[in-house]
C-alpha positions as CSV (number, residue, x, y, z in Angstrom):
1,M,-90.1,-40.0,157.3
2,G,-92.3,-37.1,157.2
3,R,-90.3,-35.7,159.5
4,I,-87.4,-36.6,157.9
5,V,-88.3,-34.8,154.2
6,L,-90.1,-32.0,155.8
7,A,-88.1,-30.6,158.4
8,P,-84.9,-30.2,156.1
9,L,-87.0,-28.7,153.4
10,A,-88.5,-26.1,155.9
11,R,-85.2,-24.7,157.3
12,L,-83.9,-24.7,154.1
13,V,-86.8,-22.8,153.0
14,Y,-87.7,-20.6,155.7
15,R,-84.9,-20.2,157.7
16,P,-86.4,-20.2,160.7
17,R,-84.8,-19.2,164.2
18,V,-86.0,-21.6,166.8
19,E,-85.3,-20.9,170.2
20,G,-85.6,-22.7,173.6
21,R,-86.0,-26.1,172.2
22,R,-84.0,-27.5,174.9
23,N,-86.9,-26.0,177.1
24,V,-89.5,-29.1,176.0
25,P,-89.1,-32.6,178.1
26,R,-88.3,-35.4,175.5
27,T,-90.3,-37.3,177.4
28,G,-93.7,-37.8,179.2
29,P,-97.2,-35.5,178.8
30,V,-96.4,-32.2,177.2
31,I,-98.8,-29.6,176.0
32,I,-97.1,-27.1,173.6
33,A,-99.3,-24.3,174.1
34,S,-99.0,-21.2,171.4
35,N,-100.1,-18.4,170.0
36,H,-102.0,-18.9,166.5
37,L,-101.2,-16.3,163.4
38,S,-101.5,-18.8,160.3
39,F,-102.8,-22.4,159.2
40,I,-98.6,-23.1,158.7
41,D,-98.6,-22.9,162.5
42,S,-99.2,-26.3,162.8
43,I,-96.1,-27.8,160.7
44,A,-93.8,-25.0,161.8
45,I,-94.2,-26.3,165.8
46,P,-94.2,-30.6,164.5
47,V,-91.2,-29.3,162.5
48,A,-89.5,-27.1,165.5
49,A,-89.9,-29.3,168.1
50,P,-87.6,-32.3,169.4
51,R,-90.2,-34.6,169.5
52,R,-93.1,-35.7,167.8
53,V,-96.2,-33.9,168.3
54,H,-100.1,-34.1,167.9
55,F,-102.2,-31.5,167.0
56,L,-106.3,-31.5,166.1
57,A,-107.3,-31.1,162.4
58,K,-110.7,-30.7,161.2
59,S,-111.4,-34.2,159.4
60,S,-112.1,-32.3,156.1
61,Y,-108.3,-32.6,155.8
62,F,-108.3,-36.4,155.4
63,E,-111.8,-37.1,153.8
64,G,-110.3,-35.7,150.0
65,H,-110.6,-38.0,147.0
66,G,-108.0,-38.8,144.3
67,A,-104.1,-38.2,144.3
68,R,-105.1,-34.7,145.8
69,G,-106.7,-35.4,148.3
70,A,-104.6,-38.7,149.8
71,L,-101.6,-36.5,149.7
72,I,-103.0,-33.6,152.1
73,R,-104.1,-36.9,153.7
74,N,-100.5,-38.6,154.1
75,F,-99.1,-35.2,155.1
76,M,-101.6,-34.4,157.7
77,Q,-100.6,-37.9,158.9
78,A,-96.7,-37.1,158.5
79,V,-96.6,-34.3,160.7
80,G,-98.7,-35.5,163.6
81,A,-102.4,-34.5,162.8
82,I,-105.6,-36.2,164.3
83,P,-109.1,-35.7,162.7
84,V,-111.7,-34.6,164.6
85,N,-115.0,-32.8,163.7
86,R,-114.9,-28.7,164.8
87,G,-117.7,-27.4,166.5
88,A,-119.7,-26.9,169.9
89,G,-121.3,-29.5,172.2
90,Q,-120.8,-33.0,171.8
91,A,-117.6,-32.2,168.9
92,A,-115.8,-30.0,171.3
93,L,-116.0,-32.8,173.9
94,D,-115.2,-35.2,171.8
95,A,-111.9,-33.5,170.5
96,L,-110.7,-32.4,174.3
97,E,-111.4,-36.3,175.3
98,Q,-108.9,-36.8,172.4
99,Q,-106.3,-34.7,173.7
100,R,-107.0,-35.8,177.1
101,Q,-106.0,-39.8,176.0
102,L,-103.1,-38.8,174.2
103,L,-101.4,-37.2,176.8
104,S,-102.7,-40.1,179.3
105,D,-100.5,-41.9,176.9
106,G,-97.5,-39.4,177.6
107,Q,-97.5,-37.9,174.1
108,A,-97.3,-34.2,173.6
109,V,-100.2,-32.1,172.3
110,A,-100.5,-28.6,170.8
111,L,-102.8,-26.2,171.3
112,Y,-103.9,-22.6,170.6
113,P,-105.9,-21.7,173.6
114,E,-106.8,-18.3,171.4
115,G,-109.0,-21.1,169.5
116,T,-108.4,-19.7,166.1
117,R,-106.1,-17.8,164.4
118,S,-105.9,-14.1,165.1
119,T,-106.0,-11.9,161.9
120,D,-105.5,-8.9,162.8
121,G,-102.2,-10.3,164.4
122,R,-103.1,-9.4,168.6
123,L,-103.4,-11.9,171.2
124,Y,-106.4,-12.7,172.7
125,K,-108.0,-14.1,175.8
126,G,-107.5,-18.0,176.2
127,R,-110.1,-20.5,176.1
128,T,-109.8,-22.9,178.9
129,G,-109.3,-26.7,177.4
130,A,-106.0,-26.3,177.5
131,A,-105.6,-25.4,181.2
132,F,-108.4,-28.0,182.1
133,L,-106.2,-30.9,180.3
134,A,-103.0,-29.5,181.9
135,L,-104.8,-29.8,185.6
136,E,-106.4,-33.1,184.7
137,T,-103.7,-35.3,183.3
138,G,-100.9,-33.5,185.0
139,A,-98.9,-32.5,182.4
140,V,-96.3,-29.6,181.9
141,V,-96.9,-26.7,179.6
142,V,-94.4,-25.3,177.6
143,P,-95.7,-21.9,175.9
144,V,-94.3,-21.4,172.6
145,G,-94.7,-18.0,170.7
146,L,-94.6,-17.8,167.2
147,I,-93.5,-14.9,165.1
148,G,-93.7,-14.3,161.2
149,T,-95.9,-16.9,160.3
150,D,-98.8,-14.8,159.4
151,K,-95.8,-13.3,156.7
152,A,-95.2,-17.1,155.5
153,M,-98.8,-17.7,155.0
154,P,-101.2,-15.2,155.6
155,V,-104.9,-15.9,156.5
156,G,-106.8,-16.8,153.4
157,A,-103.3,-17.8,151.2
158,K,-103.7,-21.3,149.4
159,I,-100.0,-21.5,149.5
160,P,-96.9,-20.4,151.5
161,T,-95.2,-17.6,150.8
162,F,-91.3,-17.4,150.2
163,G,-88.7,-14.7,151.4
164,H,-89.9,-14.0,155.3
165,R,-88.2,-15.9,158.1
166,V,-90.3,-17.8,160.7
167,T,-89.2,-17.4,164.6
168,I,-90.3,-20.3,167.2
169,R,-89.9,-19.6,170.5
170,F,-90.3,-22.3,173.4
171,G,-90.8,-21.2,177.0
172,E,-89.8,-22.4,180.4
173,P,-92.0,-25.6,181.6
174,I,-94.9,-23.9,183.6
175,D,-95.9,-26.3,186.7
176,L,-99.5,-25.9,187.4
177,S,-100.8,-28.4,189.3
178,H,-100.1,-25.7,192.4
179,L,-103.5,-23.8,191.6
180,G,-105.8,-26.7,192.3
181,A,-107.8,-29.5,190.7
182,A,-109.5,-29.1,187.5
183,G,-112.7,-29.3,188.2
184,S,-112.0,-25.7,189.4
185,G,-113.7,-22.6,187.4
186,R,-111.1,-20.7,189.4
187,A,-107.5,-23.0,188.8
188,R,-109.0,-23.5,185.1
189,R,-108.9,-19.2,184.5
190,Q,-105.8,-18.9,186.7
191,A,-103.9,-21.7,185.0
192,T,-104.8,-20.3,181.5
193,D,-104.1,-16.4,182.5
194,A,-100.9,-17.3,183.0
195,I,-100.1,-19.3,180.2
196,M,-101.1,-16.6,178.4
197,S,-99.2,-14.5,179.9
198,A,-95.7,-16.5,179.1
199,I,-97.4,-16.7,175.7
200,H,-97.8,-13.1,175.4
201,D,-93.9,-12.7,177.3
202,L,-92.5,-14.6,173.7
203,S,-94.3,-13.5,171.1
204,G,-94.8,-9.7,172.3
205,Q,-98.0,-9.0,170.8
206,E,-100.6,-6.5,171.4
207,L,-103.0,-7.7,173.5
208,A,-106.7,-7.8,172.7
209,G,-108.1,-7.9,176.0
210,V,-110.9,-9.9,174.2
211,Y,-112.0,-13.8,172.8
212,N,-111.4,-14.0,169.4
213,E,-115.1,-15.3,168.3
214,V,-117.1,-15.4,165.4
215,P,-119.5,-12.3,165.5
216,A,-122.6,-13.4,166.8
217,Q,-125.6,-13.6,164.4
218,G,-128.8,-12.8,165.6
219,A,-130.5,-11.4,168.8
220,I,-130.0,-14.7,171.1
221,E,-126.5,-15.5,169.9
222,K,-125.5,-11.5,170.7
223,I,-126.8,-12.1,173.8
224,K,-125.2,-15.7,174.6
225,Q,-121.7,-14.2,174.0
226,A,-122.7,-11.4,176.2
227,L,-123.5,-13.5,179.4
228,P,-120.2,-14.5,181.1
229,H,-119.7,-18.4,180.6
230,E,-116.3,-20.2,180.7
231,R,-115.1,-20.1,176.8
232,R,-113.5,-23.8,176.7
């Protein structure tokens, strides 16, 4: 019911251009890897995709009370969201395991390799979580370039604006299995770079050349960010 009601309404309001929809396999495990410009990216992709797509959303969206909390919770469930505790350490591993299980069950999941929304419109370096999942599960990766979602709902806005067209471009599936095993750091990095290159070709964004990270607080955190380490 969520797709039946939401998709026509979104098309009517935003008149989205959807390109390459046929590139999304209708069955089997698929990772939809996209750039990330706005909160509504996680609505645009499920609405435009030809099959049900799951994505992780912070658990607070599912924990509200009263009529408003119920509305948000039901909406997030309708568009395929799965609650997860955000953070590093065990929370990040739990999120990765949830996605791995979905793919093992033959589902489609949407991921943002940049890790968080771009506030300046540039495309940041990819983290290796999506590549790990692809190499671990054998899922194909469908790159996506989103254009205009940051105009439809800028970062910090409470509700979407109207009058801005959104473009969703699905690229051709990428098979990364030839790069090696998921346990290889080199394979994960090469796979991530291939995914980000495909996203860049679709979105046309300026490349930032760095990771999209919250500024470090304190000397120890600054040292940790400066040291070479794999961003998952």
